[in-house]
N, C-alpha and C positions, 0 to 999 in steps of 0.2 A: 503493500499500499504505499502511496507517494505521500509526502509531508503535508500537502494540502488536505488530502483525504482523511489523514489521521486528525488534523486539526478540526475539520468538518465533523468527524465523528464525535469528538470532544464537545463541540457546539451542540450536537444533537442531544448528547447526554444531559448537559446542563439545562436545556430546554425542557426535557422530559423529568426533570428532578422537582419535586414540590417545594414551594417557597414558604419559608416560615414567616410567622407574623412580624418578628423584629426586623426582617429584611424588607418586608413590604412597608413597614413603618418608616423605615430609613428611605426607601423609594419616594414615598409621599412628601417627605421633607425635602428631598433632592428636587421634586417637581415644583414645590413651593418656592424653593431657592431660585430655581430657573426663571419662574415667572416674575419674580421680584426684580432679580438682576436684569432680566431683559427689558422690563418696563422702565427701570432706572436707566438702562442703556440707550433706549430709545429717547429718553429726555435728554441725556448727555449729549446725544448726537443730533438733537433736534434741528439745528440749522443746516447740518450737512444733509439730513434726511429731506428737508425741504427743497434743497437743490437737487438732491437725487430724484424725487418725484417730479419736479419740473423739468428735468432734463430726460430722464428715462420713460416718463409717462407710462407707468406700469399698467398692464392691462387689468381692468376690474374683473373681480371674481368673487368666489364665496368663501375665500380663505383669509383669516384674520391673521395679519402681521402683529405679533404681540406688542403692546405698548403703543401702536400707532393709531388705533382706531380705524385702520382702513382695511377693507376687504378687497383682496387683490387675487390674481392668478396663482395657482398652487405653487409654481416655480418661484415666483417673486416672494411669496410669503416664506417659504423655506429659506431662501437666500436672506432676506431681512431679518428673519428670526436669529439666524446665525450671525449676522453682522451686529445686531443689537445685544445678543446673548453674551458676546465676548468684549464688547466695547469698553467695559470698565475693568476688565481682568479681575473680575469679583466671583466668577463661576467656580464650581467645585473642580476637583482634581486629585491627583495623587503625586507625592515626591517620588516614590518609588518607580513610577512609570514615567515621571516627568511628563505628564499629559493632563489636559482638562477633558474630563469624561462627559459631563452631562450636556454641555451646550450643543454639540454636533448632533447629539442623538435626540434630544427634545425638540431641537429646531426642526427636524425632520417628522418626527413622530406626531407631533401636536397637529400640523396641517393635515396629515395623512388620516389621523384619527378623526378629524372633523369630516373629511370626505366620505369615510367608511363607517361614521357613527360608532366609533370603538369607545367602550367604557374605559373609565380611568384605570380600573384594576387591570385590565387587559393590556392597556398601554404600559403600565408600570412593570408588569411581567416582561414585556419585550425589552423595555429600558434596561432592566436588570441584566438581562441577557447581553445587550448592546455593551454596557459598562464591562461586563466580564471579557468579552471579545476584544475590545479596545485595550483593556489593561494588560490582558494575557500577552497580546502581541507587543505592546510597549515594553514590558518588562523584559521580554525575550530578546529585545535589540537594544535596549538602553544600557549604559549612557552613550555607547558608541554611536548610535543613531543621532543623538544630539550633537555629538562632537563632529559629525560629518555635515551639520548644518540643517538638519531636518527638525520640522516641528511635529512632534508626535500627535498632537491634537488634529493635524490635518492629515496625516498619513495613516496612523492606526485608527483614528476617529472615523475615517471614511469606511473602513471594514466595519467597525463595530456598529455604526448607524445603519448601514445597509443590511447587515444581518439581522438587527433588531427589527427593522421594518419589514423584512421578507417574512419573518416568523409571525409577526403581529397581523399581517394581512392574509395568512394562512396560504402562503406559497406552497406549491408541492415541494417535495425533497430535491428534485432536480432543479426546479426554479430557484429555490434557495441557494443551492450550490452555484449555478450560473451568476446569480446575484453577487455572491461572495467572491467568484472569479473575476467578475468585471470590476468589483470594487478595488480588488488588488491591483488592477492595472491602472485604475482611475487615481489612486492615493497619491497626494501631493502635499507638500507644505514646506515653505522655507523660512528658517529662522532669521533670515535677512530682513524679514518684515519688521524686526525690532530695531534695525539700525538706523543711524542718521536722522533721527527725529521722525522716522516713519510712523504714520498712524493706520498701518495696514495689517496690524496683527489680527483684528477682528475678521479681516477678509479671509484669512486662513480658515476660520470656522464657517463662515458664509458659503465659501465654495466647496468645502468638505460635504455640508449638508446637501447642497445642490448636486455634487457629484454622486453622492449617495442615491439621490432621487433618480437621476438618470441611469444609474447602474441597475435599479429596479425596474425601470421602464424597459431597459434592453433585454433583461432577463425574462420578463413577462411576454416580450415580443419573440421569444425563441431563438435570440442571438446567443451563440455559444461562446463561452470564454475558453481559455487555455485550460487544459486538464489539471494541470498542476502549476497554479499562478505563483505559489510561494517559492518553489525551488528552481534550479537552473538559473537562467537570466531573468528570474521573476523578482518578486517584491523583496525577498530577504536579501538577495545578492545586492539589489540596488540600495537598499535602506541600511544595510549593515556592512556591506562590502565583502562579504564572504557568504558562501552557500551553506557552510557547516554551522547553522544556528541550531541550538537545541531549545525548541520551544518549551516554554514553562508549562506546567499543568493548570487547567482550569481549576477555579476554586482553590487557589494556592493557600496553603495553610489552613484549609477547612473553613474558610470565610469567603464570602462574595466580595467582588471588587467594590461594590458600592458601599459596603461597610468599611472599607479600606479608605474611602475618599474623605477629603477635608472640606470644611466649610469656612470660608475666610472672615475673619473678624475685621481685618484691615483691607483697604481697597487698593492694594498694590500687589505686585508679583509676589508669589508665594516665597520665593528666594529671600525676600526682604523681611518676611515676618519674625523669624528668630531675634533679629537685631532690633526691629521695631519694638518688639515686646520687652527686650531688655532695656531699652532706652525709656519706655513708659514705666517700667518697674523702678527705675532709678531717679525719678523726678523728685522724690522727697529728699534725697541726697545731693542731686546735681542740678545747678541752675544753668540755663542756656547762656547767660551772660558770662559765666565764669569759665566756660570751656576755651581751653587752648587747643586741644587736639582730641580726636576720638578715632581710635583704630578699632576696626571690626575684623575679627578672624572667623572665617566660616569654611565650608567645604568648597572644593574647587569649582565644582559646577556652577555654583552660585555667583562666582566672581566675574566671568567674562560676560560683558554685556549688561552688567548690573552694577559697576563700580564707578559710573560716571558722575561728575559733578557739575557738567554743563547740562542745564535744563532747558530746552527750548520751549517746552509746552507740557501739557498734562499727560499725554501719552508717555513721554520720556520720563516724567516724574515717577509714574507707576512702576517703571522698570529699574529706578535707580535706588540702591540700598542707602547711599548717603542721604538723598533727599528724604526718604521714607523715615529715616532715623531722626533727622532734623525735625520733622513735623511731629513725630512722636514725642520728642523731649520737649518741644515748645508747647504743643498743644494738649498732650496726654492722650492723644488719639490719632487714628490715621484712617479716617472715613472719607467719605466723598468730597466733603467740602475742603479736606486738607490737600486734595488733588485737583481742585478746581483751577481754572486758568488764572483766576484772581490771587489765589494763594502762591500759585506757581511763580508770580511775580513779586512776591512779598521780599523785600530786601533782607529782612532779619532771617527768613528761612534760608534764602540763598546764601547768606553770608556763613551761617553755620553749616551748610551743606559742603561749602569749600573747605571746611576744617576736618572733614571726615575722610578716611581712607579705608580701604577694604583689601584684605590680603587672603590668600588661600592658606589653610592650615592643614598640614600632612595628617595629623591625627584626626581631625574632624573629617576630612576628606575620606579617610579609610572607614569611618564610622557611618557615612552616609550610604544607603538611605534608611538604614534602621534607626539612626538618630539624625535629626535634622537641626544642627546646632549652631549657634554663633555665640562668640565670646567678645563682648564689648568692653573696651577699656577706655575710660574717661580721664583724660589729663586736664585738670582744672587749677585755677590759681589757688585752690585750697587743698590740693592733694589729688591722688589718683584713686579711681574706683574701678571695680570690674564686676560686670554682671555676665552670667551665662544663661542661656535658655536652650533647652535640648528638644522640647516639643511644644511649639507655639500653640496658642489657643486655636481650636477648630480642628486639630489633628484627631485621629481616632483615639490616641492615647490621652488627649486632653480635649474632649469634645465640648461643644457649646451645650449648655442646658437648655430645656424647653424655653425658659424665660429668655435666656440670652438670644436664642434663635428667633423667637417671635419679636424681640426688640429689633433685631437686625432685618427682619422681613418688613416690619412696620416703618422702619427708617428708610429703607430702599422705596417702598411704596409711597411714602410721603414725598420723598424727593422726586418721585415720577408724577406727583400731582394727583394721585389716586385717593379718594376720600377714605376716612376711617370705616365707614359702612360698607363701601365696596370691597376694601381689602379683608375685612372680617368674613364677608360673604364668600370671597374667593377661598379664604383659609379653610372655612368650614366646609365648603363643597368638595374639597380634595379628600375629606375623610368621610363622605356621605356614600353609602353603598348604591351601587347601580347608576351612578352618574356618568353621563357621557362626557367626553373630552369637549364637545361642541358646546355643551351647557356651561362648562367651566370658562371656556374662552370668551364667550358671549356675554358672560355676567358682568355688567357694569362696563362693557366694552374693552376692558383691560387698556383703557386709553389714557395716555398722558395728557396733561393740560399745561 
């Protein structure tokens, strides 16, 4: 049996495994997280979206682009969901896979669920499978995949989203395999999207969701893909640089990937979070005006592309460990407001950012991904202080409480301009039996104001 067939057999096994209540509960939280992040993302990109709609003139249709209040054609809804779902870099993911899991999957599944009147529970079962596929593929080829310049959210995410949707829609076994094969060919995503002040990182998620949709359409139209899309000159060789890749087992460690995912309390790249939390923890001892220099030691993968102190705009700020630490120390938080264009131009924040350096630590690098640590050393006019964080808030080892998650959800929805009544209705509906996804999406229009 070829490697692709073996992987597909593992997918089939996971799909046919009953899902426990605690995993379904985690999936409901992931859906609520996606809705809130995407609504807020649409608000954040409001001016760009207005220009997009004016130029592109998306075809009207029956499918809601979350957070926009607009019903448009299926492909446009899938694309814009992805674009808004990753706009704030606030969506869930895993450090071990170096991948955002939910945004490509839900961006595709929600419009398809509208089209085929899928119930929330049925969509969530498919999403859980999609998380598992994306994660398993990612951990099999990381960190070398990232080192080669690939964004696993785009590459592995294409496969996961496609597989999730094909099973949700009841494709035949052969159609599911052809969709998987096509997704392997379509998968793409460049980390170059983070460089030079680029604002196109969300585009990797948008096109991932759209490529997954086209893979489904081709498979359902009887187009055949390669028999073994992973091996030979296929996905693994391209994405890893070698054919000899040992694919990790599904349900690694006996838990679902969705249970391994983090929920971000800070509105910046996950690589920044240990250092941000260390800065927030030290506010009682360290005053920003007393800082002479801050040195951050962390694992090597977190350094490249995240150690910059020149901050041209909000997108760059979210990727910068120095900037994120500066706002954490000054404001005691690192939420949406701290990464607004207004705050990015704050001279006090920028001056402190310039005093911060980031270096790779051999010991911390060896401990990653089991430990995602940062050691922050504050040199002040009053002495030196050090703070270490191994598992920042939101990791499975240090999860948000229900109260903390609800506060985060409410804050994102409030930022999006959604009323308290509407956001409460959406929250409650996710936990209501027999609810269709269409009812959820249409509730209160999920529209920003």
